[in-house]
C-alpha positions in Angstrom: -88.7 -19.4 101.9 -86.2 -21.3 104.1 -82.7 -20.2 104.7 -81.4 -23.1 102.7 -83.6 -22.1 99.7 -82.4 -18.5 100.0 -78.8 -19.6 99.8 -79.5 -21.8 96.9 -81.2 -19.0 94.9 -78.4 -16.6 95.7 -75.8 -19.1 94.4 -77.9 -19.6 91.3 -78.1 -15.9 90.7 -74.4 -15.5 91.2 -73.7 -18.3 88.8 -76.0 -16.8 86.2 -74.4 -13.4 86.6 -71.0 -14.9 86.3 -72.0 -16.7 83.1 -73.4 -13.5 81.6 -70.4 -11.6 82.6 -68.2 -14.3 81.0 -70.2 -14.2 77.8 -69.9 -10.4 77.6 -66.2 -10.7 78.2 -65.9 -13.4 75.6 -67.7 -11.4 72.9 -66.2 -8.0 73.8 -62.9 -8.6 72.0 -64.7 -9.6 68.8 -67.0 -6.6 69.0 -64.0 -4.3 69.7 -62.1 -5.7 66.7 -65.1 -5.2 64.4 -65.4 -1.7 65.6 -61.7 -1.0 65.0 -62.0 -2.5 61.5 -65.0 -0.4 60.8 -63.2 2.7 62.1 -60.1 1.9 60.0 -62.3 1.4 56.9 -64.1 4.7 57.5 -60.7 6.4 58.0 -59.3 4.9 54.8 -62.4 5.9 52.9 -62.3 9.4 54.2 -58.6 9.7 53.6 -59.0 8.3 50.1 -61.8 10.7 49.3 -59.6 13.6 50.6 -56.7 12.3 48.5 -58.9 12.1 45.4 -60.3 15.6 46.0 -56.7 17.0 46.3 -55.7 15.1 43.2 -58.7 16.5 41.3 -57.9 20.0 42.5 -54.3 19.7 41.4 -55.3 18.4 37.9 -57.9 21.1 37.6 -55.2 23.7 38.4 -52.8 22.2 35.8 -55.6 22.1 33.2 -56.3 25.8 33.9 -52.7 26.7 33.6 -52.4 24.8 30.4 -55.4 26.5 29.0 -54.0 29.9 29.9 -50.6 29.0 28.2 -52.5 27.9 25.1 -54.5 31.1 25.0 -51.3 33.2 25.4 -49.5 31.2 22.7 -52.5 31.6 20.3 -52.5 35.4 21.0 -48.8 35.6 20.4 -49.2 33.6 17.1 -52.0 35.9 15.9 -49.9 39.0 16.7 -46.9 37.4 14.9 -49.1 36.5 11.9 -50.5 40.1 11.6 -47.0 41.6 12.0 -45.5 39.3 9.4 -48.4 40.1 7.0 -47.9 43.8 7.5 -44.1 43.5 6.9 -44.8 41.4 3.8 -47.1 44.1 2.4 -44.6 46.8 3.2 -41.8 44.8 1.5 -43.9 44.3 -1.6 -44.9 48.0 -1.6 -41.3 49.3 -1.2 -39.3 46.5 -2.8 -38.1 48.8 -5.5 -37.0 51.6 -3.1 -33.3 50.6 -3.1 -33.1 50.4 -6.9 -34.9 53.7 -7.4 -32.6 55.3 -4.9 -29.6 54.1 -6.9 -31.2 55.4 -10.1 -31.7 58.9 -8.8 -28.2 60.0 -9.8 -28.7 58.7 -13.3 -31.9 60.7 -13.6 -30.1 63.8 -12.3 -27.4 63.3 -15.0 -30.0 62.9 -17.7 -31.6 66.1 -16.5 -28.3 68.0 -16.7 -27.6 66.6 -20.2 -31.0 67.7 -21.4 -30.4 71.2 -20.0 -27.0 71.3 -21.7 -28.5 70.4 -25.0 -31.0 73.2 -24.8 -28.3 75.7 -24.4 -26.8 74.8 -27.7 -23.7 72.9 -26.4 -21.4 70.8 -28.5 -23.1 67.7 -30.0 -20.0 65.5 -29.5 -19.8 66.5 -25.9 -23.5 65.8 -25.5 -23.1 62.4 -27.1 -20.2 61.5 -24.7 -22.3 62.7 -21.7 -25.2 60.5 -22.7 -22.9 57.6 -23.2 -21.5 58.1 -19.7 -25.0 58.2 -18.3 -25.9 55.0 -20.1 -22.9 53.2 -18.7 -23.8 54.5 -15.2 -27.3 53.1 -15.7 -25.9 49.8 -16.8 -23.7 49.6 -13.8 -26.6 50.2 -11.4 -28.6 47.5 -13.1 -25.7 45.0 -13.1 -25.3 45.5 -9.4 -28.9 44.4 -9.0 -28.2 41.2 -10.9 -29.2 42.2 -14.5 -27.1 40.6 -17.2 -27.4 40.9 -20.9 -27.5 37.7 -23.0 -24.8 37.1 -25.6 -26.7 35.2 -28.3 -25.2 35.5 -31.8 -23.4 32.3 -32.8 -25.1 30.4 -29.9 -27.4 27.4 -30.5 -31.0 28.3 -30.4 -32.6 27.5 -27.0 -36.4 28.2 -26.6 -35.9 28.7 -22.8 -33.7 31.8 -23.5 -34.5 32.8 -27.1 -37.6 33.8 -29.1 -37.1 33.0 -32.8 -39.1 35.4 -35.0 -37.7 34.1 -38.3 -35.5 31.5 -40.0 -32.9 32.5 -42.6 -30.5 30.6 -44.8 -26.9 31.0 -43.7 -23.6 29.8 -45.1 -21.7 31.1 -42.0 -23.7 29.3 -39.3 -24.9 25.7 -38.8 -28.6 25.0 -38.8 -30.3 26.0 -35.5 -27.7 28.7 -34.7 -28.6 32.3 -33.9 -27.4 34.5 -36.7 -28.8 37.9 -35.6 -30.2 39.5 -32.5 -33.3 41.7 -33.1 -33.9 42.6 -29.4 -31.6 42.1 -26.5 -32.4 39.4 -23.9 -31.7 39.8 -20.2 -31.2 37.6 -17.2 -32.0 38.7 -13.7 -29.4 36.7 -11.8 -30.1 33.2 -13.2 -33.7 33.7 -14.2 -34.8 34.8 -17.7 -36.2 38.3 -17.4 -36.8 38.8 -21.1 -35.9 36.3 -23.9 -33.8 37.5 -26.7 -35.6 38.1 -30.0 -33.5 36.4 -32.7 -33.1 35.1 -36.3 -32.1 31.5 -36.6 -30.3 29.7 -39.4 -32.5 27.2 -41.2 
């Protein structure tokens, strides 16, 4: 190869290298941008996954805490229900305790009156003693809300009275109670026992 041919080949190779280098340089920014986009997408995906995992962990923790609170509330309610049931049973069992306690002095006085009658005491004194005890008993029952019905001369009312017979009467109008055969009682405002009566016909 002549010197001229060698120089021509060298120039050609240099031009080819320059063109290749230029192509690489032209495509490099595009490749770098794509790589950066890919890296950013991967980072966002990784960050999103990490964020989701943290969110899931937080929600799981809240769910566990809610479950524990629910279980404690259920246990507290069960304990309250059992305690209330026990108190209700005790109340029903000992509801009459207060009344009986108040009746004990009456029983004591009846006992004394009976002992006095056995020793041959004065009948009049005994009768007065029994009358006092009866009034004491009435007072205790009235304090508990017991009230005796006053029925004679009142219009017959089946909610308060039980008519056992009808009689003719010139003194009372028809449908009026003329005689009380058995006393009726109210406990506060509720009929405890209706009065057994005769009614004018």
